[in-house]
N, C-alpha and C positions, 0 to 999 in steps of 0.2 A: 504493500500500500504506500502511496506517495501523496503528500499534501501539495496541492497546486494553488498558488496565489496569483491572481491576475492584477496587472497594473495597466495604466495608460499614460499617454504622453502630454504633459505640459498644460493643457487647457480643456475645459468642459464645453460640450455643445448644449448642455442643459442649464448651466449656471450663467445667467445673463450678465453682461458688462463685467466680466471677470478675467479679462486677458492679463496674463503676467508678462506679456512681451511688448507692451507699449514702448515706443522708441522715439528718438529724435535723430535725424541724419546729421552728419558733420556739416554738410552744406548749410542746413538750417541753423545749426549752432553757430557757425562762423559768421553768419549774417547778422547776428545780434550784437549791437554795438557795446553793450555793457556785459563784459565777460563774467563778472560776478553774478549778474542776474541770469545769464545763460547757464552757468553752473547750477544755480539754485533751481532752474527749470529742470535740468537733468536729475537733480536730487528729488524733486517732486514726482517726476515720472517713475523713478526707482522706488520711491515710497508707495506709489499706487500699485506698481507691479508686485511688491512684496505683500501689500495688503490683500491684493487679489489672490496671491499664492496662499495666504492664510485662509481665505474664504474657500479655496479649492480643497485645502486640507480638511476643513470642517464638512464640506460637501462629501468628500471621500469617506470620512468617518461615519456619516449618516448612512452610507451605503455599504459599509464594511469593506471598503477598499483600503488596503494597507501597503500598497506599492505604487509609487508615483515618480515620474521623471520630471524634474524641475526644468524650467525654461533656462536656456543659457543667455537670454536677453533680459535678465532681471535688472541689470544696471546698464543703461545705454552709454556707449562710448567709454566704458570703464578702462579699456586698454588702448585707447587712441593716443598716439605719441604726443599730440598737441595738448593733451590733458595730463601729462606727466606731473606728478606731485599732488594731484587731486586725491584726497583721502576719501574715496567713495564708501569705504566700509564704515568709517566714523559717521558719515552723513546719514546712513540708514541703520545705525546701531539699534535704535529702539524697535524698529520693525523686525530686525533679525532676532532680537530678544523675545519678541512676541511669538515668533515661529519656534524659537528654542523652547519656550514654555509649553507650547502645544506638543512638540515632539517628546519632551520629557514626560508629559502626562500620558503619552501614547507611544511607549517604547517599541512596540511591534511594527510601527510604521517604517517602511524602508523607502528611502529617497536616493536618487542618483541623478547624474547629468550625462548628456551626450553632446559634447561640444560641436560647434559648427564644422563644416567640411574643410574650412581653411586651416584647421589645427592639424598640422602634418608633421609628425615626428620623424618621418623618413625623408624629408625634403633635403636635397643636396644644397639648397640655398640657405646660407647662414641667416639671412634676414627673416625668411619664412620660419625657420626653426626658432629663432629668438622670439618672434611674435607668437608662435604656438606655445612656447613655454610661458610667456606672459599671460596668455589666455588661461592656461592651466593654473597658474598662480591665482588668478581671479576666482576660478571655481573653488580652489582650495580655501581661499579666504572666506568665501560665502558659506561653505560648509562649516568651517570653524565658527563663523558668526552665528550659525543656526544650532551650534552645539552638536553637530554630527561628526562622528569619527570619519575623516576623509578616506580611510582605507577602502579601496576597491569600489569607489563610488563614481568613477568617471569612465565611460565607455568610449573607446576610440577605434576607428578603422586603422589598418596598418598604414594606409596612405596611398600615394600615387605609384604607378608602375614605372613611369619615366622611361619607357621603351625597353627596359631590361628588368624583369621582375626579380630575378635572383640578386642582381646588384642592389635593387631597391630594398630587399629584405636585409641585406648586409648593411645598407645605409642606416636602416632603423637601429640595428645593433650598435653601429658606430655612434649614432646620435644619442642613443640611450645614456651614454656616459656623461652627456652634457645636461641631463635632467637630474635635478636634485633628488636625493633618496626619498624625501617626504612627498614629492610629486610622483615619483615612480610608484610609490605604494598606493597612490590614488587610482592608478590606471588599470583598466581591464580591456582586453582586445576582442574585437568582433570580426568574423569573416564577412566579406562584402560580396556584392552581387555582380561584380564585373572583373575584378583583378585578382585579389587575394582569396584563395579558396580556404576551406576548412583546414586542409593539410598545411598550407602556408602559414596560417594564423596559429595553428597548434604548434608548429615548429618554433615560432617566436615565443609563444606562451611558455612552452617547456624550457626553452633556452634561457629566458629572462625571469622565470618564476612569476609569471603574470597570469591570473585567471583568464579563461577564455569564455566569452559569451557566444553561445551557438545560436546563429540566426537560421532557422529552418528554411524560410522562404529564400534567403540568399543562397543557401546550399543548393536548393532546387534550381535556382537560376544560374549558378556558377560552381560546377564541380567537374572533375576529370572523369573519364570513363572508368577508371580503376578505383575511384574514391567512393567509399561507402561510410556514411556517417555512423551507422550502427557499430561498425568495427572500431571506430574511434571514440565512441561515447565514453567508455571507461577512462580513457586518457583525458578527455575533456573534464570529466568529474574530478579527476586527480589534480587538475590545475587549481581547484578550489579547496584542496585539503587543508591548507593553512589559513584560510579566510574565516573571518568571524561572521560573514553573511552567507546565506544559502546560495546554491548554484542558481545562476540566472540564464535565461534564454530569451530570444525575441521571437514573437509569432506574428505573422501577417499573411495575407493571401494575395495572389496576383489580381490585378485589376481586370485583366483579360488575357487570352492566349497571345494576342498581338502586343499587349503591353504587360508582359509577364513580370517585369521587374518592378513596375509601379504598384503601390499599395492600394488595395481595394478599400471601400468604405467600411466593410465589416470583415470578420474572420470566418472562414469556412470551418465549421465545427468538425466535419469529417476529416479534413486535412489535419487539423489539430489532434484529433483522436489517433490518427495514424502515428503521429509522433509519441503521444502519451502512452499508448499501448506498448510501445517498444521500451520505454524507459521506466515504466512503473516498477517500483520496488528497488530500483538501482540507487535511488536517493530518497531520503526521508521527506525532503521538501524541495520544491523548485519554484522559483518566482519567475513568472512569465510576463514580459512586457509586450503589450499589444501595440503594434504600430499600424493603425488604421485611421482613415480620414475622419471617421465619426467618433473618434476619441472615446469618452466614457460611454457613449451610447453603444459603441462596438463591444465594450466590456459587458454591458447589461444584456445585449442580445446574445453574446456568447454564453453567458451564464444561463440564459433561458434555453438556448439550443442544446447545451451540454447535458441538461437534465434528462433528455430522452434516452441516453445511453445507460444500459443496466449496470455497468461497472462504476458509475459515478455516484458518489454520496455527497450531497451538498452540505457544506459546513456553515456558510453564511452568504451574504450578498456578493462577496468577492473571492471566495475560495471553495475548494471541494477536494475530496479524496478520490483517487482512482484506485480501484482494488483489483 
């Protein structure tokens, strides 16, 4: 038997006016004559985002959802070079403390981040690597401000292929030495849908002692003829053996046969069950992040759909056992 907990990404389609990703472009910021006023505007937007984040947590609690991906856009322009010296954490300290209070009262809630696509640790370009590390530092500081142990809370893809995948894998290992140990401990790696397969990602995970997030949809879209995820599952699980958080995977469904890599609005329960039947009993718990266009509604629908299978025992609104 395995406990399965479902989560969703960043915002709700049910909770009105609760976006945690409101922003201000640098173009708009730079057009404001009063720099101090412009920074205050950024801080107001960040406060709104964090307030909405807390509303989302409360919404999740009401529906028994204990797994949630935070938006990486909580603080707009936090890492922009022209805002160097701006103490964005201090400016939102009270809002972070409110989230910390909530998470302290609800210790079973798991949160994490998935930084934007421009965070590339295998880039051969020094400036790209430097900016990527700066972005990771922002995520680290936000987690600390929320009172969350940053360990294994930040999902990354391996990065770009740059015309030579093997060289790009070795570039990741080379660049890893430039990432501080505390940021290294925050990172977990995910197989992607175009370049780096399960085997590629697992190679890095084992070599660098980094947990691997298995994305089932990505595997279906991008694997070699000889690659079988079932044969590698135990190795994936082993990458989590020293982690304080349960094994994590991503689940989504193709939008269509022609747009196979794109995420559908909802998750195909039969496709999900194909995966769960294979891994049941191999882990006591697995946390599954739903990547679907309809966000929390996709979670609600999946919970409804999953009940029809005889081996499913519903625990609450966001989790179930598979026996």
